[in-house]
N, C-alpha and C positions, 0 to 999 in steps of 0.2 A: 848549589845553584845549577839549574838545567835550562836548556833552551826550550822553545815552544814545541819542537818536534819530539824531544825527549819527554816533555810534559804530557803530550797526547798519548805517547806509547805507555807511559807510567799509568795514566788514567785507565786506559783500556785493559792493561794487565791486571791492575788492582780490582777493577770491576769484574773481570772474568774470574779471578780467583775467589772473590767473595760471593758472587751471585750464581755461578754455574755449579751444577752438581759435582760433588767431590768424587773423583774416580777412585776405584779400588787400586791400591798400590800393588804392583806386580811383585812377586817374591824376588828377593835379591839373588842374583846369579853369582856363583863363586867362580872365580878365575883360577887359573893355575897359580900356585903359590899361596892360595888361601885368601886372596883379596876379593872383596865383594864389589859388585857394580852398584855404586851409590850415586851415579850421575843424576838419576831421576829424583832421588830424595834430596840431593844437594840443591837442585834447581827449584824445588817446590817452595812456595812462599807460605809463611804462616799467616793466619788472619790479621795479626797485628801489623805485619809487614805490608800486607795488601791494603789495609786502611791507611797506612802512611803513604803508600803510592798514590792512592786516590786523593789524599790531601795535597800532596806535592803536585799532582797533575792538575788540580784546580788552581793552586796558588801560583804556579809558574806558567799557566796557559796563556796563549796570546789573547784569548777571549775568555776570561774567567766566568762570565755570566753564562756563555754557551756551554762551557764544561760543567758548570754546576747543574744546569738544566739537563744535560745529558746524564749525569750521575743520578739525579732524582728520577728521571724517566726510566732508567734501567732498574732502579730499586722498585718503583711502582709496578713495572712490568713483571719483575720477579715475584713480588708479593701477590700479584693477581693470578698466578698460575694455580691450577688445582693442587699440585704438589709443589709448593714453593721451593725453588732451587736456590735458596739462600743458605749459606753455610751457617752452622750453628753458632759459631762465635760472633758473626756479624748480627745474627738475629738477636742474640742475647744482648749485644752492645746496643742495638737500636731500641729494644724494649726497655732496657735498663735506663736509658736516657729519655724515654718518652715522658715520664712524669715531670722532670724539670722542663722539658720542652713545652708541655701543656701549661705549666706555671708561667713561663715567659710569655706565651701567647695570651694568657689571661691578663697579666700585668700590663703588657704593651697594647692590649686591646686589638690584637691581630687576628682573632678568630673570624672566620667567615664561613659561609655555608659549605663551600667546597672542602675546607679542612675538616669541618665537623662531620660531613658525610663520609670522608675518607677514614677518619678514626672510627666511626660507627661500623663501616664495612670491615675494617681490620678486626674489631671486637667480635663481630658476628662470625667471621671466618676463623680467627686464630685465638679468640679469647678463651676458649675451652682448654686449650693446651698451653696457654701463656698467661698465668695468673697476674703477672706484672702488667701486661697489656690491659687486661680487664680492669685492674685496679686503677690504672692511669686514666682510662676512658671514663670509668665511673666517678672519678674525682673531678671531672670537668664541672665548673660551677653551673648552677641551674639557670643562670642568666643566658648562657650559651645554648644549653640543651633546650630551653624554652624557645629560643630563636629558631633552632632546627625543627622543633615540633610545629611552630607556627608556619614555617616554610613548607613542611610536609602537608599541613592542613590546607594551605593555600593552593598547593599543587594538586591536591585531591579535589578541591572545589573547582579549580580551573578545568581539570580533566572531566569532571562530571558535567560542568556547564558546557564544555565543548561537545561532549557526546549528545547532550540534550539539544543544543543548537543545531547540530548536524541532523538529528532526527527531525527537528522542527522544519529545517530548510527542505529536507526531502519531502515532508508532507505538504509544505507550501508549494513546492514545484509540481507535485502530482496534482494538487488542486488547481493550480494555474493552468496546467496542461488540459485538464478537463474543461475549464472555462474557455480556453482558446478554441478547443474543438467545437464547443457549443455556439460561441458567439463570433468567432473569427470570420466566418463567411459573411455574416450580416454586416460586420464592420467594413470589410472590403467592398461589399455591394454598396454601402453608403458612400464610400470614396468614389466608386465608379459613377454613382448618381450625381455627386457634386461635379465631377469632371464633365459629365454630359451637360449639366446645367451651364457650366462655364463655356462649353463649346457652343451652346445655343446663343449665349449672349455675344460672344466674339468668335466667329467662325475661323477655322484655320485656313491656310493657303489651299490645302487639298479640298476643303469644302467649297471655296470660291471657284476653283477650276471645275469641280464636279457640277456646280450649278450652271456653268456655261455649256456643259455638254448637253446637246439636245437629246430628248428621250427617243427611244427606238420607235420607228414608224410602225403603225399597224397595217398589216397586209390583209386585204379582203379578197375572197374568191367566191364567185357565184355558186360554186359547187358546195361551199361550206355553209350554206344557209345563213349567211350574214354573220357567222362567228369570226371574231377578230383574232389574228395570230400575230404575236410579236416576232420580229426578226430575231434570229438566234444570235445573241451576243452576250458577253459577260456583263454582270452588274457593274455600275460605276464604282462601287466600293472595292471591287476586286481589281480595278485597273490601277497600275502604278502611276505616280505623279508624272514621270516623263512621258508616258503614253497619253495622259490627259492633255499635257501641254502640246504634244505633237498633234493631237486631234483638233486642237484649236488653230492649227495652221502655223505653228512656230516650230521650225525644224532646226534652228541653230541656237546655241547658248549665247550668242552675241546679241540677241534681241534684248531690248529693254522695254518692258511692257507695264502697263497699269491695268489692273482689273478691278471692276466694281465689287463691292461687298454686297452679295445678294440679300434681299429682304426675306430671310427664311422664316421670320416670325412677324406677326403684326405688332404695331407700336403699343397697343394697349396690353399686350402680353409681356412686354419687357418688365413692367413693374411687378407683375406676378412672379416672373423668373427671379428677379432680384430679391424679392421677399422670400421665395423658396430657398435661395442660396444663403441668405442671412440665417434662416432657421436651421439649415443644415450645418452651417459653420458654428452656430451657437451650440448645437448638440455635440459637435466635435470638441469644442473648447470646454464645455462644462461636464461632459459625461465620457465620451469615447476616448479622447486623448488621455485624460487622467487615468482611466482604467488600463489602457494599453501601457502607459508609463509605469504603472504599478506592476503589471506583468513583466515588463522589461527589467525592472529592478530585481525581481526574483529569478528571471531567466539568466541574468549575468552570473549566477552561481554555477551555471553549467553552460558556458558560452559556445561550446562546440556542438551542442545538441540541435536537432532539427527544429524543435519548438522554439529555441532561442532565436534562430535565424528567421523563423516565421514572424515572431513578435517584433524583431528589429525591422523587417520589411514593412510590417503593418504600421509601426510608429513613424517611419519615414514617409509612408504614403499619406497618413493623416496630417502630418506637419506640412507636406507639400500642398495638399488640397486646402488646408486652412490658410496658408500664406497666399494662395491664389485668390481665395474668397475675400480675404482682407484687402487685397489690391483692388478688387472690383468694388468693395465698399467705399474706397477712397474716391473713385471716379463719380 
């Protein structure tokens, strides 16, 4: 009986003896009196003793599951090396018991894809030099080998489909980019036209103040043969809103004012503008927005690209313009 610390040491020592390459023994040195230095040989473990240490290290461990997992991981790592550093006795022991292990796995229905792939990898790598290993793997019932073959086929189909889908998405993205380059400017111009129509129907605050600003007076001179010259001043569109307010005689933000909405259009033109806005909104709803949304779905496959950002801005602009047009339709 050993405690958990002794069990951990025994497990490490047993695995080291079994799995690490066997070092060449140094020749024994003779001491005075004819005695040989056998300390190294006396301390060396036989494979059978190492196996018993591994068993005891797992049986008396504080966490047997973790110790068992550690042992299996060490064995798999050793077997995966180009030149497996597993001692011959342990290799023979493992291969000799592989056939009964496979029989138990079949009877208990414990086979899974990972185990089957592991046995196949062992057979490919070591089957030529280990006839018992090849015989054990070859004796696996066809029920399980067919399951592995089906899994391999499905993985191959999935990989082929993934490659095809990737190529198809790349082609769709390139085609979408060409369509955006061809029609993107026209769509944004359509949005600007809708915004302009909405502005004519309901002027903004800037438009109301701009309408109150008197036009620049014309200056006449007798020497100019009747030609009229405008006073040099910037256009109203270039004047900021605070300056427009100040030009109307309002020098303090404490004022509360009311301004009339100027009649920028005739009454009989309002119906025409509403009709135009409805037609523009219908085109957005039926044609432009679905097209841009289809582009956006493709653009999401490469969200960091410049084209994806352009399409996203285009979609937001169309949705905003359409929402504004629908609000006008309700009034």
